[in-house]
N, C-alpha and C positions, 0 to 999 in steps of 0.2 A: 253418419252414412251407414247404410246397411251393408251386410256382408256381400250381397249380390252386387251392390253399387261399387264397393271397393274392388271386387274381383273384376268388374267391367273396366274400371279405371286402370287397373294393373294391366289387363290385356291390351287396352288401348295404348298404354305407354310402351309395351313391348312391340306393338305394331309400328308405332312411330319410330322407335329405336331401330327395328329391323329395316324399315324403309330407309332411314338415314344411312345405315351400314351398306345396304345394297347400292344406294345412290353414290356413296363415297367410292365403293369399289368400281362401279361402272365408270365414274369420272376418272379414276386413276388409270384404268385400262385404256380408255379411248382418248384421253386428253394428253396431247404431246406438246404443250406450250412450254414457254420458258419457265423455269422454276429454279430452285436453289439459290445460288449466289446472285444471279441476275435479278430475281424477284426481290431478294433481300435488299440489294442495292437500290432498286427502284423505290421501295417503300421507305427506306431509312436514310438515304443520302442527304435528304434535307435536314435531318436531325443530327447529321455528322456522326452516325453510329457506324462502327466497322464490324464486319463479321469476325468471329474468333475461330481459329482452328482448334482441333482437339488438344493439340500440344499447348496452345495458349491457355486453354481452360485448365489444364493441369497446373501450369505455372501460376495462374491467378489463385488457385487454391493454395499453392505453396506460399505465394507472396502474402496472402491474407493472414498467414501466421505471424506476420510482423507485429510486434507489440509497441513499436516506436519507442524503444527504450533509449536510443541514442548512443549505445555502445559503439556501433559501427561509425557514427559521425565523430566520436571522440578519437578513434583510432585512425581515421582516414587522413593521409597526408595531403590530399587535395583540399580538404576542408580548411586546412590552415593557410593555404596559399590562394585559393579562389575567393572572390568577393562573396560574402554570406548571402547577399540578395540574389546572386546568380546560382550558387551551389551551396545549398544548406547541408548537404551530406548525402551519403548513400541511402539513408532512411527515407529520403524523398521519393525514391524510385517506386516502392510499393504504394505510396500515396498517389503518385501520378497515374498508376494503373486504374485507380478508382474514378478518375475523371475521364470523360470522353470528349465532349465538345470543346472543352477548354484545354485539352491535352497539348496541342501545338503551341499555344501561348505560354503555358507554364514550362513545357519541356524544352523549348529552344535554349534558354540560358543554362538550364541544368545539363543538357546534352553537350553543350560546348565544353564543359569541363569533365563530363562523365567518362570519356574515353581513357583519360589518365586514371580515373578511379576504378574503372572496370578492369584494367590490366593489372592492377595491384593485387586485388583479391584478398587482402588482409581481413577485411570486414566479414567475409564469409566464415572465417575461422573462429571469430569471437561471438557470432550471432547466437544468442541463447535459444532461438527457435529454428535454427538451421535454414534460414531463408537463403537461397542461392542468389545473392544480390547481383552478381555480374550478369546472370541470365535474365534477371528482372530488368536491369538496365538495358540490355539488348532488346528485350521485348518493347520497352518504352520507346526506344529508338525506332524500331520497326513500325510501331503503331503511329508515332509522330510523323514518320515519312509517308506512310500510307494515308494518313489523315490530310497531310499537306497536299498530296496529289489529288485526293478526293475533293478538297476545297478549291483547288486551282483548276479544276476541269471546266 
């Protein structure tokens, strides 16, 4: 392509980009429809995806530090009394956050025993990556409750 042709293509690309920018700004100024959470729920409720608050996003990042070493499970007094198929231990909480559609099914038996686990807090003191496990369990509980309500609508 010649230098004049390349210059023309570049100018045309800038014109298209400028038109898109102006169209976007005009649309934002004059469009007053539903947006935000209502729009998100309309598009993603069939997929059983839940919106996340900024606080949730920070906790996701913190929970992702879990290396699933099992130290918290070995120390947890609830793990020794609860059936293993229902409560595998506090290390299950960060794993449950990585699930969305299946969260309610997996979380129900876990959450049945997690209130005792959450109140103990011993696991947080031994976690080598300092995951706030009690906070993660509370987030799993909130998301499971919200997902249950979203499914039952």
